[in-house]
Backbone bond lengths (Angstrom), bond angles and torsions (degrees), N, CA, C in turn:
res aa  C-N    CA-C-N  psi(-1)  N-CA   C-N-CA  omega(-1)  CA-C   N-CA-C  phi
1 M - - - 1.459 - - 1.530 111.47 -
2 E 1.312 116.27 -34.66 1.466 119.02 -178.85 1.524 111.28 -62.05
3 S 1.338 116.34 -39.53 1.464 118.27 -179.31 1.529 111.01 -68.60
4 E 1.325 117.21 -36.85 1.461 119.33 178.45 1.527 110.32 -67.42
5 A 1.329 116.95 -38.59 1.468 119.96 177.25 1.528 109.97 -62.91
6 R 1.321 117.26 -38.47 1.473 121.07 179.12 1.523 110.48 -65.16
7 V 1.346 116.36 -41.83 1.469 120.66 178.63 1.527 109.80 -62.17
8 I 1.336 116.76 -43.78 1.466 120.67 179.48 1.519 110.44 -63.55
9 R 1.335 117.75 -44.52 1.476 120.92 177.65 1.516 110.85 -58.81
10 D 1.332 116.79 -42.28 1.464 120.67 179.56 1.530 111.54 -65.99
11 M 1.345 116.81 -39.29 1.462 120.26 177.99 1.528 110.97 -63.27
12 V 1.330 115.52 -42.48 1.467 120.35 -179.67 1.526 110.11 -66.94
13 A 1.325 116.61 -41.53 1.466 120.48 -179.35 1.524 111.64 -65.83
14 A 1.329 117.34 -29.85 1.459 121.16 -177.89 1.524 112.83 -77.54
15 L 1.322 117.57 -11.57 1.463 120.13 -178.85 1.521 110.79 -71.65
16 D 1.315 114.81 147.10 1.465 120.59 175.57 1.527 107.30 -93.52
17 R 1.343 115.13 85.54 1.468 120.04 -177.44 1.528 108.03 -112.96
18 R 1.301 115.72 80.21 1.467 120.26 -179.34 1.518 111.47 -69.12
19 L 1.327 115.96 -34.05 1.460 120.43 178.79 1.532 109.06 -110.69
20 P 1.333 116.92 140.70 1.465 118.10 179.49 1.523 112.97 -66.41
21 T 1.332 117.52 -15.81 1.468 120.30 179.06 1.526 113.03 -86.79
22 T 1.334 117.38 -4.06 1.460 120.49 177.88 1.525 108.77 -66.86
23 P 1.323 118.39 123.36 1.471 119.19 -177.00 1.523 112.01 -71.17
24 Y 1.323 114.36 149.88 1.459 120.17 173.68 1.529 108.14 -75.14
25 P 1.329 117.57 149.07 1.470 119.72 176.97 1.534 110.70 -62.69
26 A 1.303 115.98 150.06 1.470 121.54 -176.88 1.524 111.92 -59.64
27 E 1.336 117.44 -37.12 1.470 120.01 -179.42 1.519 110.94 -61.93
28 I 1.335 116.42 -40.93 1.461 119.98 -179.95 1.531 109.98 -69.79
29 R 1.330 116.80 -42.93 1.471 119.61 179.15 1.525 110.41 -58.52
30 H 1.332 116.42 -43.21 1.458 120.74 -178.74 1.529 111.12 -66.87
31 R 1.318 116.52 -44.25 1.472 119.74 -178.96 1.524 111.02 -65.26
32 V 1.325 116.31 -43.53 1.463 120.17 179.02 1.529 109.85 -65.96
33 G 1.326 117.60 -39.87 1.463 120.73 178.42 1.517 112.36 -61.29
34 R 1.336 116.74 -42.68 1.468 120.17 177.79 1.527 110.84 -64.86
35 Y 1.335 115.76 -43.05 1.469 120.34 179.11 1.529 110.45 -61.57
36 A 1.326 116.34 -46.83 1.460 120.43 -178.91 1.525 110.70 -62.99
37 Q 1.328 117.75 -38.51 1.473 120.49 178.46 1.520 110.63 -63.22
38 R 1.327 117.24 -43.34 1.469 119.91 178.15 1.525 110.90 -62.13
39 R 1.333 116.20 -43.19 1.475 119.96 179.76 1.523 110.96 -65.40
40 R 1.328 117.72 -39.21 1.469 120.79 177.20 1.527 110.25 -64.28
41 D 1.329 116.69 -40.09 1.470 120.46 177.85 1.525 111.24 -62.02
42 Q 1.330 116.75 -27.57 1.464 121.68 177.95 1.531 111.56 -83.68
43 G 1.341 117.13 -4.73 1.454 120.65 177.91 1.520 114.35 96.63
44 C 1.309 117.86 11.47 1.464 122.15 -178.15 1.538 109.84 -77.50
45 S 1.316 117.02 144.26 1.466 121.31 -179.52 1.532 110.39 -79.73
46 W 1.340 114.83 159.85 1.464 119.90 176.93 1.523 110.42 -62.19
47 H 1.334 117.05 -37.64 1.471 120.31 -179.42 1.530 110.86 -61.72
48 A 1.335 116.14 -43.54 1.468 119.65 -179.20 1.527 110.74 -65.53
49 I 1.327 117.11 -40.93 1.472 120.31 179.62 1.525 109.50 -65.80
50 A 1.331 117.38 -39.01 1.466 120.61 178.21 1.526 110.41 -62.56
51 R 1.330 117.02 -41.54 1.474 119.82 177.48 1.524 110.78 -64.58
52 E 1.331 117.23 -40.52 1.467 121.25 -178.42 1.524 112.37 -64.61
53 T 1.339 116.50 -39.12 1.462 120.23 -171.65 1.520 114.53 -100.23
54 G 1.328 117.03 -22.35 1.459 119.90 -175.76 1.521 112.61 80.40
55 I 1.337 117.16 17.52 1.464 123.32 179.90 1.526 107.75 -109.94
56 S 1.332 116.57 144.94 1.464 119.95 -179.94 1.531 111.18 -65.45
57 I 1.324 115.11 154.67 1.465 120.92 179.73 1.523 110.23 -61.31
58 N 1.328 116.36 -41.87 1.463 120.31 -179.02 1.536 110.64 -59.29
59 A 1.326 116.44 -46.44 1.472 120.04 179.20 1.528 110.57 -64.58
60 L 1.334 117.32 -41.45 1.466 120.55 179.03 1.526 111.14 -59.21
61 Q 1.323 116.48 -44.42 1.461 120.11 -179.07 1.532 111.30 -64.86
62 K 1.332 116.83 -42.22 1.469 120.25 178.54 1.524 110.81 -64.23
63 W 1.323 116.85 -46.09 1.455 120.21 -176.60 1.522 111.34 -68.55
64 T 1.323 117.69 -35.96 1.461 120.95 177.73 1.515 110.13 -66.80
65 A 1.331 117.37 -40.90 1.470 120.71 177.23 1.521 110.22 -62.70
66 A 1.330 117.06 -40.19 1.467 120.70 179.26 1.526 110.92 -63.88
67 V 1.325 116.85 -37.74 1.467 120.36 178.45 1.520 109.82 -67.14
68 R 1.339 117.55 -42.46 1.468 120.56 178.67 1.519 110.80 -61.62
69 E 1.342 117.29 -41.53 1.461 121.22 -178.06 1.525 111.85 -71.09
70 S 1.328 117.47 -25.18 1.460 119.76 -177.58 1.526 112.60 -86.31
71 R 1.324 116.88 -4.10 1.464 118.83 177.93 1.521 109.21 -64.62
72 P 1.315 116.53 140.45 1.466 118.31 -179.93 1.520 109.81 -65.82
73 P 1.314 116.66 146.75 1.464 118.64 177.99 1.519 110.55 -64.35
74 T 1.298 116.05 159.28 1.459 119.90 -177.92 1.513 111.93 -66.70
75 G 1.318 117.39 -16.04 1.453 120.65 175.05 1.515 112.01 113.77
76 L 1.292 113.93 159.19 1.446 120.45 178.20 1.516 109.24 -92.84
77 V 1.292 115.45 148.22 1.451 120.16 177.02 1.524 108.38 -115.16
78 P 1.323 117.30 145.41 1.459 118.63 179.43 1.528 110.37 -66.65
79 V 1.317 115.10 142.43 1.458 122.02 -179.90 1.518 108.16 -124.34
80 Q 1.317 115.63 136.13 1.454 120.28 176.66 1.520 107.47 -112.48
81 I 1.322 116.26 123.76 1.456 121.15 -178.90 1.516 108.28 -100.30
82 R 1.319 114.86 125.87 1.458 120.71 179.30 1.520 109.18 -122.88
83 P 1.312 117.79 149.67 1.462 118.74 176.42 1.527 109.94 -67.55
84 C 1.324 115.17 146.64 1.461 120.64 179.53 1.518 109.89 -75.50
85 S 1.293 114.75 139.22 1.460 118.54 170.45 1.524 106.87 -92.10
86 E 1.320 117.56 161.47 1.456 119.68 -178.26 1.515 111.51 -63.85
87 E 1.320 117.16 -22.81 1.460 120.96 179.89 1.527 111.56 -68.78
88 T 1.340 116.83 -29.19 1.458 119.22 -176.39 1.520 113.28 -90.85
89 I 1.338 117.47 -9.91 1.458 119.88 179.71 1.523 107.80 -78.76
90 P 1.325 118.28 120.37 1.465 119.55 -177.74 1.521 111.09 -70.68
91 A 1.311 114.75 150.67 1.461 120.24 177.05 1.528 108.11 -68.74
92 P 1.323 117.38 145.35 1.460 119.34 -179.99 1.527 111.09 -67.58
93 V 1.302 115.20 153.49 1.458 122.49 175.18 1.511 106.28 -115.40
94 L 1.325 116.25 127.55 1.455 121.57 -177.67 1.520 108.69 -106.89
95 I 1.316 116.61 126.74 1.463 122.03 174.61 1.516 106.10 -119.52
96 T 1.304 116.05 116.41 1.465 120.89 -175.46 1.520 110.13 -78.93
97 P 1.351 117.03 162.76 1.466 119.59 177.00 1.529 112.71 -58.63
98 G 1.322 116.78 -26.17 1.468 120.49 178.28 1.518 112.83 -80.89
99 G 1.334 117.87 -4.58 1.457 120.81 176.30 1.515 114.74 99.38
100 Y 1.330 118.00 2.28 1.458 120.19 178.08 1.527 109.68 -75.83
101 R 1.311 115.65 138.53 1.465 121.50 179.98 1.525 108.36 -112.02
102 V 1.323 116.69 125.67 1.458 122.18 -178.88 1.526 107.81 -120.91
103 E 1.332 116.08 126.50 1.454 121.51 178.10 1.522 109.37 -126.02
104 G 1.299 116.71 154.76 1.451 121.54 173.03 1.514 115.03 96.85
105 L 1.310 118.56 -4.77 1.460 120.88 177.70 1.520 109.51 -88.66
106 D 1.310 115.54 152.34 1.455 118.73 172.52 1.525 108.30 -81.48
107 L 1.320 117.11 179.38 1.461 121.38 -175.93 1.525 111.95 -61.90
108 A 1.324 117.17 -40.75 1.467 120.58 179.53 1.526 110.54 -65.34
109 G 1.316 117.45 -40.15 1.461 121.36 178.41 1.525 111.92 -64.71
110 C 1.345 116.57 -38.71 1.473 120.51 176.67 1.521 110.31 -64.08
111 A 1.326 116.89 -42.31 1.463 121.01 -179.78 1.523 110.48 -63.81
112 L 1.325 117.63 -42.88 1.464 122.05 179.06 1.526 110.47 -63.54
113 L 1.317 116.40 -43.33 1.463 120.25 178.94 1.509 111.63 -63.88
114 L 1.333 117.45 -41.36 1.476 120.37 179.75 1.532 111.20 -63.27
115 Q 1.327 116.45 -35.68 1.465 119.66 179.92 1.524 111.66 -68.03
116 S 1.330 116.63 -28.69 1.462 119.26 -177.62 1.518 113.32 -90.22
117 V 1.332 118.50 -11.03 1.468 121.59 179.85 1.528 108.91 -86.06
118 P 1.352 115.98 127.67 1.481 117.32 -180.00 1.505 113.08 -70.45
């Protein structure tokens, strides 16, 4: 890791950044973001990574977030949709305004109970 931090420091130092508002090239932002993510995964603090690379903590956090967001999704999985059978439909659960919880009744039983509760 020390050698990679040195390479990053050298890349940053070689840039012609006369103004602090001059953006870093995308390749450097991506490389630094990946490096910072690996160091964070190892438990390294933002301050230590900033010292290693010569990049501000704010920039490191932004670039690391951008690297995380650019990771490809884990992928889609095929889904098969089937109609529900009555066996798989759960029985309703009734919770009265007074806080009583009733389980195990069918829909008609819940309706009858609700009509009798003041």
